[in-house]
Structures are given as structure tokens and as C-alpha cells.
C-alpha positions in Angstrom: -23.8 16.4 26.9 -23.2 16.7 23.2 -24.0 13.7 20.9 -21.1 11.7 19.6 -21.9 12.7 16.0 -21.8 16.4 17.0 -18.5 16.1 18.7 -16.9 14.3 15.7 -18.3 16.8 13.2 -16.9 19.7 15.2 -13.5 17.9 15.1 -13.7 17.3 11.4 -14.5 21.0 10.8 -11.5 22.1 12.9 -9.4 19.6 11.0 -10.5 20.9 7.6 -9.5 24.4 8.8 -6.3 23.2 10.4 -7.2 24.7 13.7 -5.5 23.4 16.9 -7.4 21.3 19.5 -7.6 22.3 23.1 -9.2 20.4 26.0 -9.6 17.3 23.8 -9.3 15.1 26.9 -12.7 16.2 28.1 -14.3 14.4 25.2 -13.3 11.1 26.8 -16.0 11.8 29.5 -18.8 11.5 26.8 -20.8 8.3 27.3 -22.2 8.6 23.8 -18.7 8.2 22.3 -18.1 5.1 24.3 -21.4 3.6 23.1 -20.5 4.4 19.5 -17.1 2.8 20.1 -18.7 -0.3 21.6 -20.9 -0.7 18.6 -18.0 -0.4 16.2 -15.7 -3.0 17.8 -18.1 -5.5 19.3 -18.9 -7.1 15.9 -15.2 -7.4 15.0 -13.7 -10.9 14.7 -11.1 -10.1 17.3 -13.5 -8.5 19.8 -13.8 -11.8 21.8 -10.0 -12.3 22.0 -9.1 -11.7 25.7 -6.1 -9.7 26.8 -3.9 -10.3 29.9 -6.9 -10.0 32.2 -9.1 -12.5 30.3 -12.0 -10.0 30.1 -14.4 -10.1 27.1 -17.3 -7.9 25.9 -19.8 -10.3 27.5 -21.5 -8.7 30.4 -20.7 -5.2 29.2 -22.9 -2.5 30.8 -23.3 1.2 31.2 -21.9 0.9 34.7 -18.6 -0.4 33.4 -18.5 2.5 30.9 -19.1 5.0 33.8 -16.4 3.4 35.9 -13.9 3.8 33.0 -15.0 7.4 32.5 -14.6 8.0 36.3 -11.0 6.8 36.2 -10.3 8.9 33.1 -11.7 11.9 34.8 -9.4 11.6 37.8 -6.5 10.5 35.5 -6.3 7.1 37.3 -6.8 5.0 34.2 -3.8 3.0 33.2 -3.4 0.8 30.1 -2.5 -2.8 30.8 0.4 -4.5 28.9 -0.8 -6.2 25.7 -0.6 -10.0 25.4 1.9 -10.9 22.7 1.0 -13.5 20.2 3.0 -14.6 17.2 1.3 -15.3 13.8 3.0 -16.6 10.7 3.6 -14.3 7.7 3.6 -15.4 4.0 7.4 -15.3 3.8 7.7 -17.8 6.6 8.7 -15.4 9.4 6.6 -14.6 12.4 4.7 -11.4 13.1 4.1 -10.2 16.7 0.6 -9.2 17.6 -0.3 -7.2 20.7 -3.7 -8.2 22.1 -5.0 -5.5 24.5 -7.6 -5.9 27.2 -11.3 -5.2 26.5 -11.4 -2.0 28.4 -8.2 -0.8 26.6 -9.8 -1.7 23.3 -12.8 0.5 24.2 -10.8 3.5 25.4 -8.5 3.0 22.3 -11.5 3.1 20.0 -12.7 6.4 21.5 -9.2 7.8 21.1 -9.2 6.6 17.5 -12.5 8.2 16.7 -11.3 11.5 18.0 -8.0 11.4 16.1 -9.5 10.1 12.9 -12.2 12.8 12.9 -9.6 15.6 13.2 -6.7 14.2 11.1 -8.7 12.6 8.2 -9.4 15.9 6.4 -5.7 16.8 6.6 -4.2 13.5 5.2 -2.8 13.4 1.7 -4.9 12.0 -1.1 -1.9 9.7 -1.8 -2.4 7.8 1.5 -4.7 4.9 1.1 -4.1 2.6 4.1 -6.4 2.4 7.1 -8.7 5.2 5.9 -12.5 5.2 5.4 -13.4 4.9 1.8 -9.9 4.0 0.8 -7.9 0.8 0.5 -5.8 -1.3 -1.9 -8.2 -0.9 -4.8 -8.1 2.9 -4.7 -4.3 2.9 -4.6 -4.1 0.5 -7.5 -6.7 2.4 -9.5 -4.7 5.6 -9.0 -1.6 3.9 -10.4 -3.4 2.3 -13.4 -5.3 5.5 -14.4 -2.7 8.3 -13.8 0.8 6.7 -14.0 0.9 6.4 -17.8 4.4 6.8 -19.3 6.3 5.9 -16.1 10.0 5.0 -16.7 11.2 4.0 -13.3 9.5 2.6 -10.2 11.0 3.4 -6.8 9.8 0.8 -4.4 9.9 1.6 -0.7 9.3 -0.6 2.3 10.0 0.6 5.9 11.7 -2.1 8.0 9.5 -3.0 11.0 7.5 0.2 10.7 4.9 -0.5 13.5 7.6 -1.6 15.8 10.0 1.3 15.1 7.8 4.3 15.5 9.7 6.7 17.9 7.5 7.6 20.8 9.1 11.1 21.3 8.6 11.9 17.6 5.0 10.7 17.7 4.2 12.8 20.8 5.9 15.8 19.2 3.9 15.5 16.0 0.6 15.2 18.0 1.6 18.2 20.2 1.8 20.5 17.2 -2.0 20.4 16.8 -3.3 18.9 20.1 -2.6 21.4 22.9 -3.8 19.2 25.7 -1.2 17.6 28.0 -3.6 15.2 29.6 -4.6 13.7 26.2 -0.9 13.4 25.1 0.0 11.7 28.4 -2.8 9.2 27.8 -1.4 8.4 24.4 2.1 8.1 25.8 0.8 5.7 28.5 -0.8 3.6 25.8 2.4 3.4 23.8 4.7 2.5 26.8 2.4 0.0 28.5 4.7 -2.8 27.4 3.7 -6.4 26.6 3.4 -9.7 28.4 5.0 -12.8 26.9 5.5 -16.1 28.8 4.2 -14.5 32.0 7.0 -11.9 31.8 6.5 -8.2 31.3 8.6 -6.4 28.7 9.0 -2.7 28.3 8.3 -1.0 25.0 10.7 1.8 24.1 9.4 2.3 20.5 6.6 1.3 18.2 2.9 0.8 18.4 1.6 -2.8 19.0 0.3 -4.5 15.8 -3.3 -5.4 16.7 -3.9 -2.3 18.7 -7.0 -0.3 17.9 -5.1 3.1 17.7 -2.0 1.8 15.9 -3.3 2.3 12.3 -4.3 5.9 12.8 -1.1 6.7 14.7 1.0 5.2 11.9 -0.8 7.4 9.4 -0.3 10.5 11.5 3.4 9.6 11.8 3.9 8.8 8.1 1.9 11.8 7.0 5.2 13.7 7.3 6.6 11.5 4.6 3.6 12.2 2.4 4.1 16.0 2.9 7.8 15.7 2.0 7.0 14.0 -1.3 4.0 16.1 -2.1 5.4 19.5 -1.1 9.1 19.2 -2.0 10.0 16.2 -4.2 7.0 16.3 -6.7 7.5 20.1 -7.5 11.3 19.6 -7.7 11.1 16.6 -10.1 8.1 17.7 -12.2 8.5 20.1 -15.1 7.4 20.6 -18.7 3.9 20.4 -20.2 4.6 17.7 -22.7 7.5 16.0 -24.4 9.1 17.5 -27.6 8.3 15.8 -30.8 10.8 13.2 -32.0 12.7 14.7 -35.0 13.1 11.3 -36.7 9.3 10.6 -36.3 8.5 14.0 -37.8 10.9 13.6 -40.7 9.4 10.1 -41.4 5.9 11.7 -41.4 7.0 14.2 -44.0 8.5 11.5 -46.2 5.3 9.5 -46.1 3.4 12.6 -47.3 6.0 13.1 -50.1 5.8 9.6 -51.4 2.0 9.5 -51.2 1.9 12.5 -53.5 4.3 10.6 -55.9 2.0 7.5 -55.7 4.7 5.1 -54.5 2.7 2.7 -52.3 5.6 0.4 -51.6 7.7 3.3 -50.3 4.8 4.5 -48.2 4.3 1.1 -46.7 8.0 0.8 -45.9 8.1 4.2 -44.2 4.9 3.4 -42.2 6.5 0.3 -40.9 9.6 2.2 -39.8 7.4 5.0 -38.3 5.6 2.4 -36.2 8.8 1.2 -34.6 10.0 4.6 -33.4 8.4 6.8 -30.6 6.5 9.9 -31.7 8.0 12.0 -28.9 11.5 12.4 -27.4 11.5 9.9 -24.6 14.8 11.4 -23.3 13.5 15.0 -23.3 15.5 16.8 -20.6 12.8 19.4 -20.2 10.1 16.9 -19.2 9.9 15.2 -15.8 7.1 13.6 -13.8 7.0 12.2 -10.3 4.0 10.4 -8.8 3.6 8.8 -5.4 1.3 6.4 -3.6 1.4 4.9 -0.1 -0.5 2.1 1.7 0.5 1.8 5.3 4.3 1.3 5.4 4.6 0.4 1.7 5.0 3.2 -0.8 5.7 3.4 -4.5 6.9 6.2 -6.7 6.7 6.4 -10.4 9.3 8.6 -12.1 9.7 9.8 -15.7 13.3 10.7 -16.2 16.8 9.3 -16.0 17.9 6.7 -13.4 20.4 9.0 -11.8 17.6 11.3 -10.7 15.6 8.3 -9.5 18.6 7.4 -7.3 18.6 11.0 -5.9 14.9 10.7 -5.0 15.5 7.4 -3.2 18.4 8.9 -1.3 16.4 11.8 -0.2 13.6 9.6 1.0 16.0 7.4 3.0 17.7 10.4 4.5 14.4 12.0 5.6 13.1 8.8 7.1 16.4 8.2 9.1 17.1 11.8 10.2 13.5 13.1 10.9 11.3 10.1 11.5 14.0 7.7 12.8 13.0 4.9 10.5 15.0 2.7 8.1 14.1 1.5 4.6 14.4 -2.3 4.1 17.4 -2.7 1.8 16.1 -5.9 0.1 12.7 -4.4 -0.6 13.7 -0.9 -1.6 14.4 -1.1 -5.3 14.6 1.0 -8.4 12.9 -1.0 -11.2 12.8 -0.2 -14.9 9.1 0.0 -15.7 9.2 -1.5 -19.2 11.6 -4.5 -18.7 10.8 -5.4 -15.1 7.9 -5.3 -12.7 7.5 -3.6 -9.3 5.7 -5.6 -6.6 3.1 -3.5 -4.8 0.1 -4.6 -2.8 0.3 -8.1 -4.2 0.5 -7.1 -7.9 3.3 -6.9 -10.4 3.1 -3.4 -11.9 4.7 -2.8 -15.3 4.7 -0.4 -18.2 3.1 -1.9 -21.4 4.9 -1.5 -24.7 3.5 -2.9 -27.9 4.0 -1.0 -31.2 1.7 -3.3 -33.2 -1.4 -2.6 -31.2 -3.2 0.4 -32.7 -6.5 2.0 -32.2 -7.6 5.0 -34.4 -4.1 4.9 -35.9 -2.6 5.5 -32.5 -0.4 3.2 -30.4 -2.8 3.5 -27.5 -1.3 0.6 -25.5 2.2 2.1 -25.2 3.0 3.5 -21.8 -0.1 2.3 -20.0 0.2 0.6 -16.7 -0.6 -3.1 -16.3 -1.5 -4.8 -13.0 -0.5 -8.4 -13.3 -1.1 -11.2 -10.8 2.4 -12.5 -9.9 3.3 -15.8 -11.6 4.6 -17.4 -8.4 1.2 -16.7 -6.8 -0.6 -18.3 -9.7 1.6 -21.4 -9.6 1.1 -21.7 -5.9 -2.7 -21.4 -6.2 -2.7 -24.0 -9.1 -0.7 -26.4 -7.0 -3.1 -26.0 -4.2 -6.5 -26.2 -6.0 -5.9 -28.0 -9.3 -5.2 -31.6 -10.1 -1.9 -30.7 -11.9 1.1 -32.6 -10.7 4.8 -32.5 -11.6 5.6 -35.7 -13.7 9.3 -35.3 -13.9 12.1 -32.6 -13.7 11.4 -31.2 -17.2 7.6 -31.3 -17.8 4.5 -30.3 -16.1 1.1 -31.5 -17.2 -1.9 -29.2 -17.0 -5.6 -29.6 -17.8 -6.9 -27.1 -20.3 -10.6 -26.0 -20.3 -11.2 -28.4 -23.2 -10.1 -31.3 -21.0 -6.9 -32.0 -22.9 -3.4 -32.2 -21.4 -0.5 -30.0 -22.3 3.1 -30.6 -21.1 5.0 -27.4 -20.5 8.8 -27.7 -20.2 10.6 -26.2 -17.2 14.1 -26.5 -18.7 16.3 -23.7 -19.8 15.6 -24.1 -23.5 12.1 -22.6 -23.3 10.8 -24.8 -26.1 7.3 -26.2 -25.8 6.6 -29.9 -26.4 3.8 -32.3 -25.7 3.5 -35.9 -24.8 0.8 -38.5 -25.0 0.3 -38.5 -21.3 -2.7 -37.7 -19.2 -2.7 -35.9 -15.9 -4.5 -37.4 -12.9 -7.7 -35.5 -13.5 -7.9 -36.9 -17.1 -6.7 -40.4 -16.3 -9.3 -42.9 -17.1 -11.5 -40.4 -19.0 -12.5 -40.7 -22.7 -10.8 -37.4 -23.6 -7.7 -38.1 -25.7 -4.6 -36.1 -24.7 -3.3 -33.5 -27.1 -0.7 -35.0 -29.6 
């Protein structure tokens, strides 16, 4: 019997070389893989959560593992329906979670290990969700470091992604590289096991249960087709030109500055420099320059486009058409937006992403701030956190009192005028203190 590390390394090598897998089901008879899977999921917070049979990891033994392997060997193992539990989301709606039994968690973790070892080397570098060594921070760092100059953000959110994965499409995608009918039947049985709610069994005709061990890797395999579409077709089609052409007005102003410097007219030079600082050095509407960038985290994806809005609309339509026709998924209309990068912000992974523009900021005589990406904490989140943890309180319909670090109070208006005024009034945290409020 090969060790678990040897089996997984062989699968990684075949994945790197894009070689198909045969007789993968036989790896489920390896006790070492089950012991590795047990060590990975036992320490998880949800490991003790029972499924429909009430079983927990307590009392786990090698005999139980061998019994599971025996049923897998004779193809008598059947996945039990998951126990459905509803948890609240941030927007006030409820999210359904599927809680599998302990034995199903164990088998599912072994399946996940095998699939991850094979598919991980093949995934796109633009996919950051549910992957080892990747996460929200790698996705945001990619945006902040390489998306300079973005004009439009194309926000994409797949409606009910986990619950809408088509089982037939999923099996067909797996069958392209996994030539093992028994393994594919096991995955199909896992997806169609159904769920139990209020002591009633319900069939599942699509989707992978949220909370399932294998669901994240299956969703990445499914949405890898979207990554390939963008990377292999859309990015080459909407990327051209090495650099933008120089702005004729900027070049002419530069020549005029040199002319008046030779004449010794400092006032004219200062005036021209002020004008030069207010215009871009390159042609921002250069028809020969386009850039398209892409990032995805689970079912949320974001594209950054340098070009006109009409082409951004074309990109959005192609994405929606591919998802609907090929993957049988729908984009959420209220969350799929085209946002101007300079005047508005795109919400992605909890941050408001925008394009900075400040002509007065200069370093080494260059406007180094222009075009760079800013990741801002959303104002509504800041206000909600302040209301939860600070002593600030709303005093009336127009003013809000906050404590500053110096201990003084500042009233900030909430009316439409936008003018700032202050009152001789203390908030609750300063009431009774010796610190005088700001006049």
C-alpha cells in the first residue's frame, strides 16, 4: 500500500502534465488517506456537529475506517441526506447549510484530497477562493498591484451559485479527465443524496450543499471553465497596444515651457506648468490601447477594463451568455454592475475598490498617485462598527457627536447641505469629564 503523500504527489504530477486519471476509485481503499483525512477534519470547528444519524468523531477507530473501505470496495457505500440548517446572512436573508454525517465527512475529505491534488496545478492563477496558499488577501493584493489605470470595473456575482451547479454539467466536466465510472458514480451519489428538513426528505436536482466538504473544490472545478473563457478568449480579444500614445496637448505644453524658460519668463513658465499639471500626459482615449484584467474568489468575480464603456458592456454580455448557455448559471442582476473606476467604487470582498486621481500629488516630478488602485473600507461598515463599539450616539436628526482622540467632541451634520458646524455639547463618554468640548 502506497503512503498517502506518495499517492497525492503522483496525482499532482499527472495534473501538472494534464494527463487523465484512470482507476482513481481504487485510491479510496487506502487506509493512509483516511487517516490523513481524519487528522485534517477532526480539529475543525464543525467536526462535532452531527448529521442526520447523530454520529460524531468520538469513538472513531481503525475498524470503522476499514468498514467504510469495505463498503466502498463492494460499491455498497451510500451517502446519507444532509441535515439542513439555516443561518443568517449579513443582508438579513437566510443561508441554507447542509450538515453531512461523520462518515460522509470522512469519505468526502478523501475525495477532496484526491481532486485537489489533481486539479490544483491546473487552476488559473486568477482563482483565489478555497485554494491552499490563496485567499482574500492574495486577490486584493493582485488588484492593488497590477490593476493601475483601470477605467471600468465589471462586477459579477452568480445568483445562488452553490445551489445552482448543474449535476450533469459537473459530471461531464469531471469525466473529461477522470476516466473512472465508479468514482464518477460516487460523486453523483454525493450530489443527489438530498437533504432532511423537519423530518422530511427532499431530493436535490442541482447544486452542492453549502457546508459539504467537497463543495468548495467542486465549485472551483466547475467555475474553472469561466476562468478559461476569460483568460483564453476575452483577455486576448480585449488587450492590445504596448502603451498609450502621448497626449498632443501635453507635448505642446512641454515645448512651450522649454521655449519660455529660454526667454527667462518665469511667470509664463509657472502658468504653463500649472496647466500641464491639470492635463494627462498620455491619450486616455487611445483606441489602440486596451487592457482587461480578471480576478475571482468563489462565486464573486471582478474584471478591470481600460477602454470605452460600450466594450465593457460587450464583455459583460459575453460572460452572462457563457454562464447561461454553457454552465447553466445566472448572474445576479442587482449585483452585476459596470462601475466607473474614478467616480464610483466597486464592492469586492468587503472593500470599496476605486481608481485614485490627484493631480497635485507629485513625487520626483511625476503624478505617481494617478491611476493607482485604492482599497477602502466601506463607510457603512465603519459607521456600523462605530455604533456598535463606540460611545457615540445620535443627538438629533441633524447632528452626530463623536469623540476625537484628544477627547473633544465634534458635531458632524447629516443634512443635505454638507456644511460642518459644532456645538457646545458633550457626548456620553465625555459627559462629566473635565475636557472642554470643541467650540
